[in-house]
C-alpha positions as CSV (number, residue, x, y, z in Angstrom):
1,M,-66.4,57.9,39.3
2,V,-63.5,60.3,38.9
3,K,-62.5,62.3,41.9
4,R,-61.2,65.7,41.1
5,V,-58.4,67.0,43.2
6,I,-58.0,70.7,43.2
7,T,-54.6,72.1,44.2
8,G,-53.0,75.4,44.2
9,A,-53.0,78.5,46.3
10,H,-56.2,79.9,44.8
11,Y,-54.8,83.4,44.2
12,G,-56.5,83.7,40.8
13,L,-59.0,86.6,40.9
14,R,-57.1,88.5,43.6
15,D,-53.9,88.4,41.6
16,W,-55.6,89.2,38.4
17,L,-57.3,92.3,40.0
18,A,-54.0,93.4,41.8
19,Q,-52.1,93.1,38.5
20,R,-54.7,95.3,36.8
21,I,-54.9,97.9,39.5
22,T,-51.1,98.2,39.8
23,A,-50.8,98.4,36.0
24,V,-53.4,101.3,35.9
25,V,-51.5,103.1,38.7
26,M,-48.2,102.8,36.7
27,I,-49.8,103.9,33.5
28,V,-51.4,107.0,35.1
29,F,-48.1,108.0,36.7
30,T,-46.2,107.4,33.4
31,L,-48.7,109.6,31.6
32,L,-48.5,112.3,34.3
33,L,-44.6,112.2,34.1
34,A,-44.8,112.4,30.3
35,A,-47.1,115.4,30.5
36,I,-44.8,117.1,32.9
37,F,-41.8,116.5,30.7
38,M,-43.7,117.8,27.6
39,I,-44.7,121.0,29.4
40,S,-41.5,121.7,31.1
41,P,-38.6,119.4,30.3
42,P,-35.9,119.3,32.9
43,H,-32.5,120.4,31.6
44,D,-30.4,120.4,34.7
45,E,-30.3,119.1,38.3
46,A,-32.2,122.2,39.6
47,S,-35.2,121.6,37.4
48,W,-35.2,117.9,38.3
49,K,-35.2,118.9,42.0
50,A,-38.0,121.4,41.3
51,I,-40.2,118.6,39.8
52,F,-39.6,116.3,42.8
53,S,-39.7,119.0,45.5
54,N,-43.6,118.9,45.5
55,R,-44.9,116.5,48.1
56,W,-47.6,115.2,45.8
57,M,-44.9,114.3,43.2
58,R,-42.9,112.3,45.7
59,T,-46.1,110.6,47.0
60,A,-47.1,109.8,43.4
61,S,-43.6,108.5,42.7
62,F,-43.7,106.3,45.8
63,L,-47.1,105.0,44.9
64,F,-45.8,104.1,41.4
65,L,-42.8,102.3,42.9
66,V,-44.9,100.4,45.5
67,S,-47.3,99.4,42.6
68,L,-44.3,98.3,40.5
69,F,-42.9,96.2,43.4
70,W,-46.3,94.6,44.2
71,H,-46.8,93.9,40.4
72,A,-43.3,92.3,40.3
73,W,-44.0,90.2,43.4
74,I,-47.1,88.7,41.9
75,G,-45.4,87.9,38.7
76,M,-42.3,86.5,40.3
77,R,-44.4,84.4,42.8
78,N,-46.4,83.0,39.9
79,I,-43.3,82.2,37.9
80,L,-41.6,80.5,40.8
81,M,-44.8,78.5,41.7
82,D,-45.1,77.3,38.1
83,Y,-41.4,76.5,37.2
84,V,-39.5,75.8,40.5
85,H,-40.9,72.5,41.8
86,P,-38.6,71.7,44.8
87,T,-40.3,73.3,47.7
88,G,-37.2,74.3,49.6
89,I,-35.6,76.1,46.6
90,R,-38.9,77.8,45.7
91,L,-39.4,79.0,49.3
92,T,-35.8,80.3,49.4
93,L,-36.2,82.2,46.1
94,Q,-39.6,83.6,47.2
95,I,-38.0,84.9,50.5
96,L,-35.1,86.4,48.6
97,V,-37.6,88.2,46.3
98,I,-39.7,89.5,49.2
99,L,-36.6,90.7,51.0
100,S,-35.3,92.4,47.9
101,L,-38.6,94.2,47.3
102,I,-38.9,95.3,50.9
103,F,-35.4,96.7,50.7
104,Y,-36.2,98.5,47.4
105,T,-39.4,100.0,49.0
106,I,-37.5,101.3,52.0
107,W,-34.7,102.6,49.8
108,S,-37.2,104.3,47.5
109,A,-38.8,106.1,50.4
110,E,-35.4,107.1,51.7
111,I,-34.4,108.6,48.3
112,L,-37.7,110.4,47.7
113,W,-37.9,111.9,51.2
114,A,-34.2,112.7,51.4
115,L,-34.9,115.2,48.7
116,E,-37.1,117.1,51.2
117,M,-34.1,117.4,53.6
118,A,-31.6,118.6,50.9
């Protein structure tokens, strides 16, 4: 009799669903931004500030960026799990990716909401 050993972290369905949801969020934001640019293309810094002066636009932009970072994390984690076999190196790389994405999230919030102060 053959005994099957199942290994892995069992992220399958959750990751698949998260990738699809984040992709939809990014597509919707991209289409929204394209529509805004087609209706009223920004020609100078003042028109760019006008677009991002609305709280809903900053919130949508932040949601887009968080979706992008989460999407990137899932992809990078899967790549590292598949192709980096020494556990210590893989863990170090995963921690570096996590720290980078947290930094980018905080930096994005700072940039988007600093526009409100200016």
